[in-house]
N, C-alpha and C positions, 0 to 999 in steps of 0.2 A: 805921238805915245809909243811906236815901236824903238823912237830911239832913246826914251826914257826906259823898255823895258834892257835893251843894247846896253844902257851905260850902269843898268843894274845888273846885268849879268858880268858888266866888266868889273866890277868891285866885288862880287862878290866871288869871282874867279884869284882878284890880288887875296882875299881872305883865305880862301883854299889853297894860296901859294903858300901864304906863311906858315896853314897852318900842317900843309906838309914840308914846305922846312924843317919844321918843326920835330915832325916825326921821322925824318932822314935823317936826323944829328940827336935826337931819341929827346930832348928835353929844350926847355923856351930856355934853361940856362945855356945846356953846353950849343944851344943856336946862337945865343945872344952872346955867347964868348969866341967867335966862332968869325975871322972876319968877311969873310964870305956869306956868311952866315947872317951875322949880323947887318951889313951892307943891304943883301936880299930881304930883309925884313924892313925897310926902313924904307930902301924904295918903293912896296909897296903900300906903306902904309903914306907915305908922299901922294903917290897916286889915287888912292882910296880920300884924300883929303881934299884934293885937288878936284876927282869928278864929282864928290855931293857937291862942292860949292859950286862948281861954275857949267855944270854940262846938261841940267836938264834941264826941261819946258818950264815956263812960270806955273800954269795949270798945275805940273808935278807938285812944286814948290807950294803953292796954295795948300795941296790939300796934304803933304807930306809932312813938310817940314819941322811939323812939334812931333814927330816922332825920331826922327833923323838927327844925330849929335852933326849935325850940319857945320855950325861955326867952329866946336869942338873940334874937327876933324880937319878944316883948315887952317886954326889954333897949331896944329899938332903939324900939322905939315908946312909951317912956315917957320914953326921954331926944328925943324929939321933942317928941311932947306937954306935955313938962314946963320943957324948957332952950330951945326954939325958937329964942331970940339967940345959941345959943352951939354952934347945930350947925356941926360944922367940913365942907364939902362934903366933902375926902376923904373920910370915912367914907362919903358918903353915894355919892359915886362908886363907888368899891369896893362897896357893896352892891349897888350898879344891875350894874356890870362882871360879876363873880363872883359876888355870893351869890343874886342872880334869875335866871341861867337855872341855875344848881344845881338851887336851888328848884325852880323848872319842874317839870325831869327825873324830880327826886325824887315829886314830885306828881302829874305827870305816870304814872310808873309806879302809886305807889300806886289811884291812881282805876281802871287800867287792871284792876288786881287787884278791887279792890271791886265794880264792873262786871262783871267776869266772872264773881264768887262768888256772881250775881244772878240769874245765868239758869242 
């Protein structure tokens, strides 16, 4: 369970990194129009997808897989990693605006549950 908590914290860190980048650039549009901001954001999304798909215990997946967008995140990771030049910025913008905030809330809820069950 400790490893699962550690991995959830890592995913939260990557989500918070994207939000921090957005704050530094002033908006999602400015973030994604900057090569530095765009590349950094995509790398965080790749890390999120990779971690959600392959890094947790089987018990974790049995309990939480229906709450998390595991397959969608991994599909997005593959899309970015294998078709970098063909990425649609509108899709990335939607992820940053809509999906990452929801994912953050879900992960915080799961993390709280796991940490409380440890006590």
